[in-house]
C-alpha positions as CSV (number, residue, x, y, z in Angstrom):
1,X,-15.8,-89.6,71.7
2,X,-11.8,-88.1,71.8
3,X,-9.6,-90.4,72.6
4,X,-6.1,-90.3,73.3
5,X,-4.0,-90.1,69.9
6,X,-2.6,-93.8,68.9
7,X,0.7,-94.3,67.6
8,X,0.5,-97.7,65.3
9,X,3.9,-96.3,64.0
10,X,6.6,-94.2,64.9
11,X,5.4,-91.5,61.7
12,X,1.5,-91.9,62.3
13,X,-0.8,-90.6,64.8
14,X,-4.3,-91.6,65.1
15,X,-7.3,-89.7,66.9
16,X,-10.7,-90.9,67.3
17,X,-13.0,-87.7,67.7
18,X,-16.6,-89.2,66.1
19,X,-19.1,-87.9,67.1
20,X,-21.9,-89.3,69.9
21,X,-24.1,-91.8,67.7
22,X,-26.9,-90.3,69.5
23,X,-26.6,-87.2,66.9
24,X,-26.0,-89.3,63.9
25,X,-29.6,-91.2,64.6
26,X,-31.2,-87.8,65.1
27,X,-30.2,-86.3,62.3
28,X,-31.1,-89.8,59.8
29,X,-34.1,-90.4,61.5
30,X,-35.5,-86.6,60.7
31,X,-34.4,-86.9,57.2
32,X,-36.3,-90.2,56.7
33,X,-39.3,-88.6,57.9
34,X,-39.0,-86.0,55.7
35,X,-41.5,-85.3,52.9
36,X,-38.8,-85.9,50.4
37,X,-37.1,-88.9,52.4
38,X,-33.5,-88.3,52.6
39,X,-30.2,-89.7,53.7
40,X,-27.0,-87.5,54.1
41,X,-24.0,-89.0,51.9
42,X,-21.3,-89.2,54.5
43,X,-23.2,-92.0,55.7
44,X,-21.9,-94.1,52.1
45,X,-18.4,-94.0,53.8
46,X,-18.8,-97.2,56.1
47,X,-15.7,-99.7,55.5
48,X,-17.7,-101.4,52.5
49,X,-18.9,-97.9,51.1
50,X,-15.2,-96.8,51.4
51,X,-14.1,-100.0,49.3
52,X,-17.0,-99.8,46.9
53,X,-16.0,-96.1,46.2
54,X,-12.8,-97.2,45.2
55,X,-14.2,-99.6,43.2
56,X,-16.4,-97.1,41.8
57,X,-13.0,-94.9,40.6
58,X,-11.9,-97.7,38.3
59,X,-14.6,-98.5,36.3
60,X,-14.4,-97.0,33.0
61,X,-17.4,-94.6,32.7
62,X,-16.4,-92.7,35.7
63,X,-14.0,-90.0,34.5
64,X,-13.6,-88.0,37.7
65,X,-10.7,-89.9,39.9
66,X,-8.3,-90.6,36.6
67,X,-9.3,-86.9,35.3
68,X,-8.1,-85.5,38.7
69,X,-5.3,-87.5,39.0
70,X,-3.8,-86.5,35.9
71,X,-4.0,-83.2,36.8
72,X,-2.2,-83.5,39.9
73,X,0.7,-85.8,38.7
74,X,1.0,-83.5,35.8
75,X,1.1,-80.0,37.7
76,X,2.3,-80.9,41.2
77,X,5.4,-78.8,41.2
78,X,2.8,-75.8,40.2
79,X,0.7,-76.3,43.0
80,X,3.5,-77.0,45.2
81,X,4.9,-73.3,44.4
82,X,1.0,-72.0,45.7
83,X,0.9,-74.1,48.6
84,X,4.5,-73.8,49.7
85,X,6.7,-76.5,51.2
86,X,6.4,-77.4,54.7
87,X,2.4,-76.4,55.0
88,X,0.7,-78.6,57.0
89,X,-1.9,-80.2,54.7
90,X,-5.0,-81.2,56.0
91,X,-7.7,-83.5,54.1
92,X,-10.8,-83.8,55.1
93,X,-12.9,-87.4,53.5
94,X,-9.4,-88.2,52.6
95,X,-10.4,-91.7,51.9
96,X,-7.1,-93.9,50.7
97,X,-5.2,-90.7,50.6
98,X,-4.5,-91.8,46.9
99,X,-4.5,-88.1,45.3
100,X,-2.1,-86.8,48.1
101,X,0.5,-88.9,47.2
102,X,1.1,-87.3,43.7
103,X,1.2,-84.3,45.8
104,X,3.9,-85.2,48.6
105,X,7.2,-85.4,47.2
106,X,6.6,-82.3,45.7
107,X,5.2,-80.4,48.7
108,X,7.2,-81.9,51.5
109,X,4.5,-81.1,53.9
110,X,5.5,-80.3,57.7
111,X,2.3,-82.9,58.7
112,X,-0.4,-84.6,56.7
113,X,-3.7,-84.7,58.6
114,X,-6.3,-86.5,56.9
115,X,-9.9,-86.3,58.2
116,X,-12.5,-89.4,57.7
117,X,-15.4,-90.7,59.3
118,X,-14.5,-94.5,58.7
119,X,-12.5,-95.5,61.3
120,X,-11.1,-98.3,60.5
121,X,-10.7,-97.3,56.6
122,X,-8.7,-94.3,57.8
123,X,-6.4,-95.9,60.4
124,X,-5.7,-98.5,57.8
125,X,-4.7,-95.6,55.2
126,X,-2.7,-93.9,57.4
127,X,-0.8,-96.7,58.3
128,X,-0.2,-97.4,54.5
129,X,1.0,-94.2,53.7
130,X,3.0,-93.7,56.5
131,X,4.9,-96.7,55.7
132,X,5.1,-96.1,52.1
133,X,6.3,-92.0,53.3
134,X,8.5,-92.5,56.0
135,X,9.6,-89.2,56.5
136,X,5.9,-87.8,56.4
137,X,4.3,-87.1,59.7
138,X,1.0,-88.1,59.7
139,X,-2.1,-87.4,62.4
140,X,-5.1,-89.1,61.3
141,X,-8.2,-87.8,62.4
142,X,-11.7,-89.9,62.8
143,X,-14.0,-87.1,62.9
144,X,-17.1,-85.8,60.6
145,X,-15.6,-82.6,59.5
146,X,-18.8,-80.9,59.2
147,X,-18.7,-81.1,62.7
148,X,-17.0,-80.0,65.6
149,X,-13.3,-81.4,65.8
150,X,-10.1,-80.5,67.4
151,X,-6.5,-79.8,65.3
152,X,-4.4,-82.1,67.1
153,X,-1.6,-79.9,69.9
154,X,1.4,-82.2,68.0
155,X,1.1,-80.1,65.0
156,X,3.8,-77.9,63.6
157,X,3.4,-74.0,63.0
158,X,3.4,-73.4,59.5
159,X,1.1,-72.0,56.5
160,X,-2.3,-74.0,56.6
161,X,-3.6,-76.0,53.2
162,X,-6.6,-77.5,53.1
163,X,-6.8,-80.0,50.3
164,X,-10.4,-81.0,49.6
165,X,-10.2,-83.3,45.8
166,X,-12.7,-85.2,44.4
167,X,-15.2,-82.4,43.3
168,X,-16.9,-83.3,47.2
169,X,-17.8,-79.5,47.3
170,X,-20.6,-80.2,44.4
171,X,-22.2,-83.0,46.9
172,X,-23.2,-79.8,48.8
173,X,-26.2,-77.3,48.0
174,X,-24.4,-74.2,46.7
175,X,-25.4,-71.7,49.4
176,X,-24.2,-74.8,51.9
177,X,-20.8,-75.0,50.0
178,X,-20.4,-71.0,50.3
179,X,-21.0,-71.3,54.1
180,X,-18.6,-74.4,53.8
181,X,-16.0,-72.8,51.9
182,X,-16.3,-70.1,54.5
183,X,-15.5,-71.9,57.2
184,X,-12.6,-73.2,55.7
185,X,-10.8,-69.7,56.4
186,X,-11.1,-70.5,60.5
187,X,-8.8,-73.6,59.8
188,X,-6.9,-71.9,57.1
189,X,-6.3,-68.6,58.5
190,X,-5.0,-65.4,56.7
191,X,-2.2,-66.7,55.2
192,X,-3.4,-70.2,54.2
193,X,-4.9,-71.7,51.4
194,X,-7.4,-74.3,49.5
195,X,-6.6,-76.7,46.8
196,X,-9.5,-78.0,45.5
197,X,-11.1,-80.1,43.0
198,X,-14.3,-79.4,40.9
199,X,-16.2,-81.2,38.5
200,X,-17.4,-79.1,35.1
201,X,-20.5,-78.9,33.5
202,X,-20.3,-81.2,30.6
203,X,-22.6,-83.6,28.1
204,X,-25.5,-85.4,29.9
205,X,-25.0,-88.7,28.4
206,X,-21.0,-88.5,29.9
207,X,-22.6,-87.6,33.5
208,X,-25.3,-90.5,32.8
209,X,-22.8,-93.2,32.3
210,X,-20.6,-91.8,35.2
211,X,-23.1,-92.6,37.7
212,X,-24.9,-95.6,36.1
213,X,-21.6,-98.2,35.1
214,X,-22.0,-101.2,33.5
215,X,-20.9,-103.3,36.3
216,X,-23.6,-102.1,38.8
217,X,-20.6,-100.8,41.3
218,X,-21.9,-97.4,41.3
219,X,-25.9,-99.2,42.1
220,X,-24.2,-101.4,44.9
221,X,-22.6,-98.4,46.6
222,X,-26.0,-96.8,46.8
223,X,-27.8,-99.7,48.3
224,X,-25.1,-100.2,50.6
225,X,-26.3,-97.4,52.6
226,X,-29.2,-99.2,54.0
227,X,-27.0,-101.7,55.5
228,X,-25.1,-98.9,57.4
229,X,-28.4,-97.8,58.4
230,X,-29.3,-100.9,59.8
231,X,-26.2,-101.2,62.0
232,X,-26.8,-97.4,62.9
233,X,-30.4,-97.6,63.8
234,X,-31.2,-101.0,64.8
235,X,-33.8,-100.8,61.5
236,X,-34.5,-103.5,59.2
237,X,-33.9,-102.4,55.8
238,X,-34.1,-105.0,53.2
239,X,-31.7,-103.6,50.3
240,X,-33.7,-106.1,48.1
241,X,-36.7,-103.8,48.3
242,X,-34.8,-100.9,46.7
243,X,-33.6,-100.1,43.6
244,X,-30.2,-97.6,42.5
245,X,-31.7,-94.7,40.5
246,X,-28.9,-91.8,38.7
247,X,-30.0,-89.0,36.5
248,X,-28.5,-85.3,35.7
249,X,-30.9,-82.6,36.7
250,X,-30.3,-80.2,34.1
251,X,-32.0,-77.3,35.4
252,X,-30.3,-77.5,38.6
253,X,-27.0,-79.1,37.1
254,X,-26.6,-81.6,39.3
255,X,-26.7,-85.3,39.2
256,X,-29.4,-87.3,41.5
257,X,-28.7,-90.0,43.2
258,X,-31.8,-92.1,44.5
259,X,-32.8,-95.5,46.3
260,X,-36.4,-96.3,45.0
261,X,-38.8,-98.4,46.8
262,X,-40.1,-101.4,44.5
263,X,-43.2,-101.8,46.7
264,X,-45.0,-100.4,49.4
265,X,-43.5,-101.4,52.4
266,X,-42.8,-100.2,55.9
267,X,-38.9,-100.1,58.1
268,X,-39.0,-100.4,61.5
269,X,-36.4,-98.1,63.0
270,X,-36.3,-98.2,66.9
271,X,-39.6,-99.3,67.2
272,X,-41.0,-96.4,64.8
273,X,-42.4,-97.5,61.2
274,X,-41.2,-95.7,58.3
275,X,-44.0,-95.8,55.3
276,X,-42.7,-96.3,51.5
277,X,-44.7,-96.0,48.3
278,X,-44.2,-98.0,45.5
279,X,-41.9,-95.7,43.4
280,X,-41.2,-93.6,46.7
281,X,-37.4,-92.7,47.0
282,X,-34.9,-91.7,49.1
283,X,-32.6,-88.5,48.0
284,X,-29.2,-90.0,49.0
285,X,-26.8,-87.7,46.9
286,X,-26.2,-84.3,44.4
287,X,-23.0,-83.9,42.7
288,X,-23.6,-80.3,41.4
289,X,-21.3,-79.2,38.4
290,X,-19.6,-76.2,37.8
291,X,-18.4,-74.0,35.2
292,X,-15.0,-72.0,35.8
293,X,-16.7,-68.6,36.0
294,X,-19.7,-70.0,38.6
295,X,-17.1,-71.5,40.7
296,X,-14.9,-68.7,40.4
297,X,-18.5,-66.7,41.8
298,X,-19.2,-69.4,44.7
299,X,-15.6,-69.1,45.7
300,X,-15.7,-65.3,45.7
301,X,-19.0,-65.0,48.1
302,X,-17.3,-67.1,50.2
303,X,-14.2,-64.8,50.7
304,X,-11.9,-66.4,48.6
305,X,-10.1,-65.7,45.4
306,X,-9.0,-68.1,42.6
307,X,-5.3,-67.5,42.4
308,X,-4.9,-70.3,39.7
309,X,-6.9,-73.5,37.9
310,X,-5.4,-76.4,36.2
311,X,-7.6,-78.5,33.8
312,X,-7.3,-81.7,31.4
313,X,-6.9,-81.5,27.7
314,X,-10.8,-81.9,27.7
315,X,-11.7,-79.9,30.2
316,X,-14.0,-82.7,31.9
317,X,-12.5,-81.2,35.6
318,X,-10.6,-78.6,37.4
319,X,-8.2,-78.2,40.2
320,X,-8.0,-74.9,41.9
321,X,-5.9,-73.0,44.5
322,X,-7.7,-70.5,46.5
323,X,-6.5,-68.0,48.9
324,X,-8.1,-65.6,51.2
325,X,-9.6,-62.1,49.6
326,X,-7.3,-59.5,50.7
327,X,-9.9,-56.6,52.2
């Protein structure tokens, strides 16, 4: 559904381009009926899920956010040289727009375009950002970035730069990640670029701790997706009947997150019953880890070249600036 842009404050515009809920229901049901049951991780991010993820980023075990923030803070001026000032900065899955705050003063973009699937959370985040940076024009769009969405007509001309932090690229299978990156070329054009965060391969112990925090916030985040399913599908999932499992799959070089059924039971979804065996899982997320070489190879296959890379001192995380490969 595409609504006319709202203007909550002078420098903030908000558009709702969320897809029809029927499309989401069909996708979710197909995943739950598959041999390996699955739910797309984009459905984590209802308002509660977005709040829980912000809490995850503050746990001592979860290194990616604080490490990436330190990289952005340290190298903001250098990144601005590659992105260019007065660019149009587009951030898919923007969440609270926390990380972009470290770049705004250096980039001074002509406009910032945050996209997120959680309408209420995006609206609140955009208004907060607009008040914090009154010189910044914010065009917030509630949309599924992986689906069709429309850039606002009000956007100024200028170089398009996609900001994709958080190693969200790692949530995609590598072949899908390559397709996704290639699709970004339609947004950036030949003269634009991509500033992207990528989590790096490291010890299994560090990775397993990052997704199994002692406070249990990640477990609550994972289980919360069942509450979202109940709202979207008129289902009767009982989160108490499932448990959180996250582990590093060495052969695939990825963290896997699952919800494990504690007993044999069935779930009613719109008059259909989905059967669960004891120990059966719903696969909710992957998080692939890359080396510098393997990510460069992925980007090259999508038509991008890595122009510059920034890492922390321990080489836990990386941020890269990509440009379209010149033929």
